[in-house]
DOLO-883533 format. One record per residue (C-alpha): x, y, z; residue number from 1; residue in one letter. Coordinates in Angstrom, 1 decimal, always signed. Each point is the difference from the previous one (the first is absolute). Layout:
! residues N
[[X Y Z] NUM A]
...
//
This chain:
! residues 341
[[+37.4 -13.3 +69.1] 1 M]
[[+3.1 +0.0 -2.8] 2 K]
[[-1.7 -2.4 -2.2] 3 T]
[[-3.8 +1.5 +0.6] 4 V]
[[+1.1 +3.4 -0.6] 5 W]
[[+2.1 -0.9 -3.2] 6 A]
[[-3.5 -1.8 -1.5] 7 S]
[[-2.1 +2.8 +1.3] 8 K]
[[+2.0 +2.4 -1.8] 9 A]
[[+0.2 -3.1 -3.5] 10 M]
[[-3.8 -0.3 +0.0] 11 A]
[[-0.4 +3.8 -0.5] 12 I]
[[+2.8 +0.1 -2.8] 13 L]
[[-2.6 -2.8 -1.4] 14 L]
[[-3.1 +1.3 +0.1] 15 A]
[[-2.1 +0.6 -2.7] 16 A]
[[+0.6 +1.6 -3.0] 17 A]
[[-1.5 +3.0 -0.8] 18 A]
[[-1.9 -0.2 -3.4] 19 P]
[[+2.4 +1.2 -3.2] 20 V]
[[-1.1 +1.9 -2.2] 21 A]
[[+0.6 -1.3 -3.6] 22 A]
[[+0.7 +3.8 -1.6] 23 S]
[[+3.0 +0.6 +2.5] 24 A]
[[+2.7 +1.5 -1.4] 25 K]
[[+3.7 -0.2 +2.2] 26 A]
[[+1.1 +2.3 +2.2] 27 V]
[[+3.1 +0.9 +0.4] 28 I]
[[+2.2 -0.9 +3.5] 29 V]
[[+2.7 +1.2 +1.3] 30 E]
[[+2.3 -1.1 +2.9] 31 R]
[[+1.8 +3.1 +1.4] 32 I]
[[+2.1 +1.3 +2.7] 33 K]
[[-1.1 +2.8 +2.2] 34 V]
[[+2.2 +1.3 +2.5] 35 H]
[[-1.3 +1.3 +3.4] 36 G]
[[+1.5 +3.1 +1.1] 37 A]
[[-3.0 -0.4 +3.2] 38 A]
[[+1.6 -3.4 +0.9] 39 L]
[[+3.6 +0.8 +0.5] 40 E]
[[+1.6 -0.6 +3.6] 41 G]
[[-2.9 -2.4 +0.8] 42 N]
[[+1.2 -1.5 +3.1] 43 L]
[[-0.9 -3.2 -1.4] 44 E]
[[+1.8 +0.1 -3.0] 45 G]
[[-2.6 -0.7 -2.8] 46 E]
[[+1.4 +1.2 -3.4] 47 A]
[[-0.8 +2.8 -1.1] 48 T]
[[-0.1 -0.4 -4.0] 49 D]
[[-3.6 -1.9 -0.4] 50 R]
[[-1.2 -3.1 -2.2] 51 D]
[[-2.8 +2.4 -2.2] 52 V]
[[-2.6 -2.0 -2.4] 53 V]
[[-1.6 +2.7 -2.9] 54 V]
[[-3.0 -0.8 -2.5] 55 Y]
[[-0.5 +1.8 -2.8] 56 L]
[[-3.1 +0.1 -2.0] 57 P]
[[-0.3 -0.9 -3.3] 58 P]
[[+1.1 +2.9 -2.5] 59 G]
[[+2.1 +1.4 +2.3] 60 Y]
[[+3.2 -0.4 -2.2] 61 A]
[[-2.2 +0.9 -2.7] 62 A]
[[-1.4 +3.4 +1.1] 63 D]
[[+2.5 +1.8 +1.4] 64 K]
[[-1.8 +2.8 +0.2] 65 A]
[[-2.4 -1.1 +2.5] 66 R]
[[+0.3 +0.3 +3.2] 67 R]
[[-1.3 -2.5 +3.1] 68 Y]
[[-1.5 -0.1 +3.3] 69 P]
[[+1.8 -2.5 +2.5] 70 V]
[[-1.2 -2.3 +2.5] 71 V]
[[+2.5 -1.1 +2.9] 72 Y]
[[-1.4 -3.1 +1.1] 73 A]
[[+1.8 -1.7 +3.6] 74 L]
[[+0.5 -3.8 +0.5] 75 H]
[[-0.7 -1.5 +3.6] 76 G]
[[+2.4 -1.4 +2.8] 77 Y]
[[+2.0 -3.5 -0.7] 78 G]
[[-0.8 +1.8 -4.2] 79 L]
[[+2.7 +1.7 -2.2] 80 T]
[[-0.9 +2.3 -3.2] 81 A]
[[+1.1 -3.9 -2.2] 82 D]
[[-2.8 -1.7 +2.4] 83 G]
[[-2.6 +2.4 +0.1] 84 F]
[[-0.3 +0.0 -3.4] 85 A]
[[-0.2 -4.1 +0.4] 86 G]
[[-3.2 +0.9 +1.7] 87 L]
[[-1.5 +2.8 -2.0] 88 L]
[[+0.7 -1.9 -3.4] 89 Q]
[[+1.9 +2.7 -1.7] 90 T]
[[+0.6 +0.8 -2.6] 91 P]
[[-3.2 -1.9 -1.1] 92 R]
[[-2.2 +1.5 +2.4] 93 T]
[[+1.3 +3.4 -1.6] 94 A]
[[-0.5 -1.0 -3.9] 95 E]
[[-3.3 -1.4 +1.3] 96 S]
[[-0.8 +3.4 +1.1] 97 A]
[[+1.1 +2.2 -2.3] 98 F]
[[-1.8 -2.4 -2.7] 99 A]
[[-3.7 +0.8 +1.8] 100 A]
[[+0.7 +3.4 +0.1] 101 G]
[[+2.2 +0.9 +2.4] 102 A]
[[+1.6 +3.4 -0.4] 103 P]
[[+4.0 -0.7 -0.5] 104 G]
[[+1.5 +0.4 +3.0] 105 M]
[[+3.8 -0.7 +1.3] 106 I]
[[-0.4 -2.3 +2.9] 107 V]
[[+3.5 +0.4 +2.6] 108 V]
[[+0.4 -3.1 +2.3] 109 L]
[[+2.6 +1.1 +2.6] 110 P]
[[+2.2 -2.8 +1.8] 111 D]
[[-0.6 +1.3 +3.9] 112 T]
[[+2.0 -3.8 +1.3] 113 Q]
[[+1.5 -0.2 +3.6] 114 T]
[[+2.5 -2.0 +2.3] 115 L]
[[-3.8 -0.5 +1.7] 116 H]
[[-2.0 -0.6 -3.5] 117 N]
[[-1.8 +3.9 +0.1] 118 G]
[[+0.7 +3.1 +0.2] 119 S]
[[-3.8 +0.8 +1.7] 120 M]
[[+0.6 +2.8 -2.5] 121 Y]
[[+0.9 +2.2 +2.5] 122 S]
[[+3.1 +2.7 +1.5] 123 S]
[[+2.6 -0.9 +2.4] 124 S]
[[+3.6 +0.1 +0.1] 125 V]
[[+0.0 -3.7 +0.2] 126 T]
[[-1.2 -1.4 -3.1] 127 T]
[[+0.2 +3.8 -1.8] 128 G]
[[-2.7 +2.4 -0.8] 129 D]
[[-1.8 -2.2 -2.0] 130 W]
[[-2.9 +3.2 -0.7] 131 E]
[[+3.2 +2.3 -0.8] 132 G]
[[+0.6 -2.8 -3.6] 133 F]
[[-3.0 -0.3 -0.8] 134 L]
[[-1.4 +3.3 +0.2] 135 T]
[[+3.0 +2.0 -1.4] 136 R]
[[+2.4 -2.3 -1.6] 137 D]
[[-1.6 -2.7 -1.6] 138 L]
[[-2.4 +2.8 -1.8] 139 I]
[[+2.6 +1.7 -0.8] 140 A]
[[+2.4 -2.5 -1.6] 141 Y]
[[-3.9 -1.2 -2.2] 142 V]
[[-0.1 +3.2 -0.8] 143 D]
[[+2.8 +1.0 -0.9] 144 A]
[[+0.5 -3.3 -2.5] 145 H]
[[-3.7 -0.4 -1.4] 146 Y]
[[-2.6 +2.2 -1.3] 147 R]
[[-1.9 +0.7 +2.6] 148 T]
[[-2.6 +2.6 +1.1] 149 L]
[[+1.8 +1.1 +2.8] 150 P]
[[-3.4 +1.3 +2.0] 151 D]
[[-1.3 -1.9 +3.0] 152 R]
[[-3.1 +0.1 -1.6] 153 R]
[[+1.3 -2.5 -3.0] 154 S]
[[+1.8 -2.4 +3.3] 155 R]
[[-1.9 -2.8 +2.2] 156 G]
[[+1.2 -2.2 +2.0] 157 L]
[[-0.9 -3.5 +1.0] 158 A]
[[+0.4 -3.3 +1.8] 159 G]
[[-0.3 -2.4 +1.8] 160 H]
[[-0.3 -1.8 +3.3] 161 S]
[[+3.4 +2.0 +1.8] 162 M]
[[-0.5 +2.0 -3.2] 163 G]
[[-3.4 +0.9 +0.7] 164 G]
[[+0.9 +1.9 +3.1] 165 Y]
[[+3.4 +1.1 -1.7] 166 G]
[[-3.0 +2.2 -2.7] 167 V]
[[-2.1 +0.9 +3.7] 168 A]
[[+3.0 +1.4 +1.3] 169 R]
[[+2.0 +1.4 -2.3] 170 I]
[[-3.6 +1.3 -1.6] 171 G]
[[-0.8 +2.0 +3.9] 172 M]
[[+3.1 +1.5 -0.1] 173 K]
[[+0.9 +0.5 -4.0] 174 Y]
[[-2.7 +1.5 -1.8] 175 P]
[[+1.7 +2.5 -1.9] 176 E]
[[+2.4 -2.6 -1.2] 177 T]
[[-3.8 -2.7 -1.4] 178 F]
[[-2.6 +0.6 -0.9] 179 G]
[[-2.0 -3.0 -0.3] 180 A]
[[+0.0 -3.3 +2.8] 181 L]
[[-0.5 -3.6 -0.3] 182 Y]
[[+0.2 -2.2 +2.7] 183 I]
[[-0.5 -3.4 -0.2] 184 M]
[[-0.5 -2.1 +3.5] 185 S]
[[+2.1 +2.2 +2.1] 186 P]
[[+1.9 -1.6 +3.0] 187 C]
[[+1.0 +1.4 +3.1] 188 C]
[[-2.8 +3.2 -0.1] 189 L]
[[-0.7 -0.9 +3.9] 190 S]
[[+2.6 +0.9 +2.4] 191 A]
[[+1.6 -3.2 +1.1] 192 R]
[[+0.7 -1.6 +3.0] 193 E]
[[+2.6 -2.2 +1.2] 194 A]
[[+0.9 -3.3 -1.3] 195 P]
[[-0.8 -3.3 +1.7] 196 P]
[[+2.1 -0.9 +3.2] 197 A]
[[+1.9 -3.0 -2.4] 198 E]
[[+0.4 +2.3 -3.0] 199 T]
[[+1.6 +2.5 +2.5] 200 A]
[[+1.7 -1.9 +1.5] 201 A]
[[+2.0 -0.9 -3.1] 202 V]
[[+0.3 +3.1 -1.3] 203 V]
[[+1.3 +1.2 +3.3] 204 E]
[[+2.9 -3.2 -0.9] 205 G]
[[+1.0 +1.2 -3.1] 206 V]
[[+3.6 +1.4 +0.1] 207 T]
[[+1.2 -0.1 -3.8] 208 T]
[[-0.9 +1.3 -2.9] 209 R]
[[+0.0 -4.3 -2.0] 210 E]
[[-2.2 -0.4 +3.2] 211 A]
[[-2.6 +2.7 -0.3] 212 A]
[[+0.3 -1.2 -4.2] 213 A]
[[-1.6 -3.4 +0.8] 214 R]
[[-2.9 +0.6 +2.3] 215 L]
[[-3.4 -0.9 -0.8] 216 D]
[[-2.6 +2.8 -1.1] 217 F]
[[-1.1 +1.3 +3.0] 218 L]
[[+3.3 +0.6 +2.0] 219 P]
[[+1.8 +1.2 -2.9] 220 R]
[[-3.3 +2.6 -0.8] 221 A]
[[+0.1 +0.6 +3.5] 222 T]
[[+4.2 +1.3 -0.9] 223 F]
[[-1.8 +1.5 -2.8] 224 A]
[[-2.1 +2.4 +1.9] 225 V]
[[+2.1 +1.2 +2.5] 226 A]
[[+3.2 +0.7 -2.5] 227 A]
[[-2.2 +2.6 -1.7] 228 A]
[[-2.5 +0.9 +3.2] 229 W]
[[+1.9 -0.2 +3.1] 230 S]
[[+4.0 +0.2 -1.1] 231 P]
[[+2.5 +0.9 +2.3] 232 N]
[[+3.6 +0.9 -1.2] 233 P]
[[+1.6 -0.7 +3.0] 234 K]
[[-1.6 -3.5 -0.6] 235 K]
[[+2.5 -2.3 -1.5] 236 P]
[[+0.4 -2.3 -2.2] 237 P]
[[-4.1 +0.4 -1.2] 238 F]
[[-0.3 +4.1 +1.4] 239 Y]
[[-3.3 -1.3 +0.9] 240 V]
[[-2.4 +1.0 +3.3] 241 D]
[[-1.7 -3.8 +0.6] 242 L]
[[-3.7 -0.4 +1.3] 243 P]
[[+0.7 -1.7 +3.5] 244 T]
[[+3.2 -0.3 +1.5] 245 S]
[[+0.4 -3.4 +2.3] 246 N]
[[-3.3 -0.5 -1.3] 247 G]
[[-2.1 +2.9 +1.5] 248 V]
[[-1.0 +2.1 -2.3] 249 E]
[[+1.6 +3.7 -0.3] 250 D]
[[-3.2 +2.4 -0.4] 251 R]
[[+2.1 +2.9 -1.4] 252 S]
[[+1.2 -2.6 -3.1] 253 V]
[[-3.5 -0.6 -0.8] 254 L]
[[-1.2 +3.7 +0.6] 255 A]
[[+2.1 +1.2 -2.8] 256 R]
[[-0.7 -3.4 -2.4] 257 W]
[[-4.2 +1.0 +0.6] 258 A]
[[+1.6 +3.9 -1.0] 259 A]
[[+1.1 -1.6 -3.3] 260 N]
[[-4.0 -1.8 -0.9] 261 A]
[[-1.9 +2.0 -2.3] 262 P]
[[-3.0 -0.8 +1.9] 263 L]
[[+1.6 +1.7 +2.5] 264 S]
[[+1.7 +2.6 -2.0] 265 M]
[[-3.3 +1.0 -2.5] 266 L]
[[-1.5 +3.3 +2.5] 267 D]
[[+3.2 +1.4 -0.3] 268 Q]
[[+0.5 -0.4 -4.0] 269 Y]
[[-4.5 +0.5 -0.8] 270 V]
[[+0.7 +3.7 -2.4] 271 F]
[[+3.3 -2.0 -1.4] 272 N]
[[-2.5 -2.9 -1.2] 273 L]
[[-3.2 +2.0 -1.4] 274 R]
[[+3.0 +1.8 -2.9] 275 R]
[[-0.4 -3.7 -1.9] 276 Y]
[[-1.4 +0.1 -3.5] 277 Q]
[[-1.2 -3.6 +1.2] 278 A]
[[+0.4 -2.2 +2.9] 279 I]
[[-0.4 -4.4 -0.5] 280 A]
[[+0.4 -2.6 +3.0] 281 I]
[[-1.3 -4.1 -1.3] 282 D]
[[+0.4 -2.5 +2.3] 283 V]
[[-1.4 -4.2 -0.4] 284 G]
[[-2.3 -1.4 +2.0] 285 D]
[[+1.5 -2.3 +1.2] 286 R]
[[+3.5 +1.7 +0.7] 287 D]
[[+0.1 +1.1 +4.3] 288 G]
[[+1.1 +3.4 -0.8] 289 L]
[[-3.5 +1.1 -1.7] 290 R]
[[-0.7 +1.2 +4.0] 291 V]
[[+2.2 +2.7 -0.4] 292 D]
[[+0.0 +1.0 -3.1] 293 A]
[[-3.3 +0.4 +0.2] 294 A]
[[+0.2 +2.0 +3.4] 295 A]
[[+2.3 +2.2 -2.1] 296 L]
[[-2.7 +1.1 -2.7] 297 H]
[[-2.7 +0.1 +2.5] 298 E]
[[+2.5 +2.5 +1.7] 299 R]
[[+0.7 +2.3 -3.0] 300 M]
[[-3.3 -0.1 -0.8] 301 E]
[[-0.6 +1.2 +3.7] 302 A]
[[+2.1 +2.7 -0.8] 303 F]
[[-0.9 +1.6 -4.0] 304 G]
[[+2.8 -2.2 -1.9] 305 V]
[[-1.9 -1.1 -3.1] 306 R]
[[+0.9 -4.1 -0.7] 307 N]
[[-0.9 -3.0 -0.8] 308 T]
[[-0.3 -3.4 +1.2] 309 F]
[[-0.4 -3.0 -1.2] 310 E]
[[+0.3 -4.2 +1.5] 311 I]
[[+0.4 -2.4 -2.6] 312 Y]
[[+0.0 -3.3 +0.0] 313 S]
[[+3.3 -1.2 +1.1] 314 G]
[[+3.0 -0.3 +2.8] 315 D]
[[+3.0 +2.0 +0.7] 316 H]
[[+1.2 -0.9 -3.5] 317 G]
[[-2.0 -1.9 -2.4] 318 S]
[[-1.0 +2.4 -1.7] 319 A]
[[+2.2 +2.5 -0.3] 320 V]
[[+1.1 +0.2 -3.8] 321 A]
[[-3.7 -0.5 -1.2] 322 S]
[[-0.7 +3.2 +2.2] 323 R]
[[+3.5 +2.1 -1.7] 324 F]
[[-1.2 -0.8 -3.6] 325 Q]
[[-3.6 +0.7 +0.9] 326 S]
[[-0.1 +2.5 +2.3] 327 N]
[[+2.9 +1.7 +1.1] 328 V]
[[+1.5 +0.8 -3.1] 329 L]
[[-3.7 +0.9 -1.9] 330 P]
[[-0.1 +2.2 +3.2] 331 F]
[[+3.1 +1.8 -0.1] 332 F]
[[-1.0 +0.2 -3.7] 333 G]
[[-2.9 +2.3 +0.6] 334 R]
[[+1.2 +2.2 +3.2] 335 V]
[[+3.5 +0.8 -1.1] 336 L]
[[+0.5 +3.0 -1.6] 337 H]
[[+1.2 -1.5 -4.4] 338 S]
[[+1.7 +1.9 -3.2] 339 D]
[[-2.4 +2.5 -1.5] 340 G]
[[-1.6 +0.3 +3.2] 341 Q]
//
């Protein structure tokens, strides 16, 4: 299973390259550390100083008076900020987008990798308050250290897969922080069930962090969502309530998981979603997540939340770089407020 998953990840990273603009000018790439006060005290022992990749647009160094909108881009499960940069083929795709006419903007890729391969962009005593890190600590740092337009109308949030889930989740809860959302191939929109019996047995049998880090995809992802959505400070060493006990489903745990599913959350956040300048959703026609992505679009439309939805030719990862270049960055260039507006 590990070999298959690694092969799939490599196939994604080697997907067809996005087109290169001949007139593209270089962006400035900075790799920084941002302290997450919101992550302090997390029971899982996750680092509170996080890697972040920042792309500054051409002309940033020359025009000292200009300020820029900012797009925060969230990576998927199993990736890091650098891994996501590889999937997005940045900085080349950003350079080509700017050369093709997208207005200059700052692009920020935070690293939210955890013991179990992903934070789920959630708030948990076990993994830490990732919502607080992204909406307070990270934004405050970027606004203090770069020439941003520190206003929600000039701040966008995008993400792919688990990152798409993060955009849906955080977007529902923080309309005062972001002005536009782009949700790419989002995972985890529906209420999650317990894993198959064989997987549940593997998960229940893990007793050390080292063993947890060696798990295959589904058992490890089960730990990730448990750490994010069913934390339990009384249960070391993982501080989670698992969805099964001795092979029997724990419906109370699954109910807590369901409470974190955007399709379950949406009804109570309709008024927040209506505040956005624009919301876009896209997904590949060969992506198994397309059904839930369509459901999110339809549910928002039913509630009068304006959004666009596109199914394009591709699987879960094959077109991410080209979409980022030709769709995501131009979208934010159109809808975010820029200097002088």
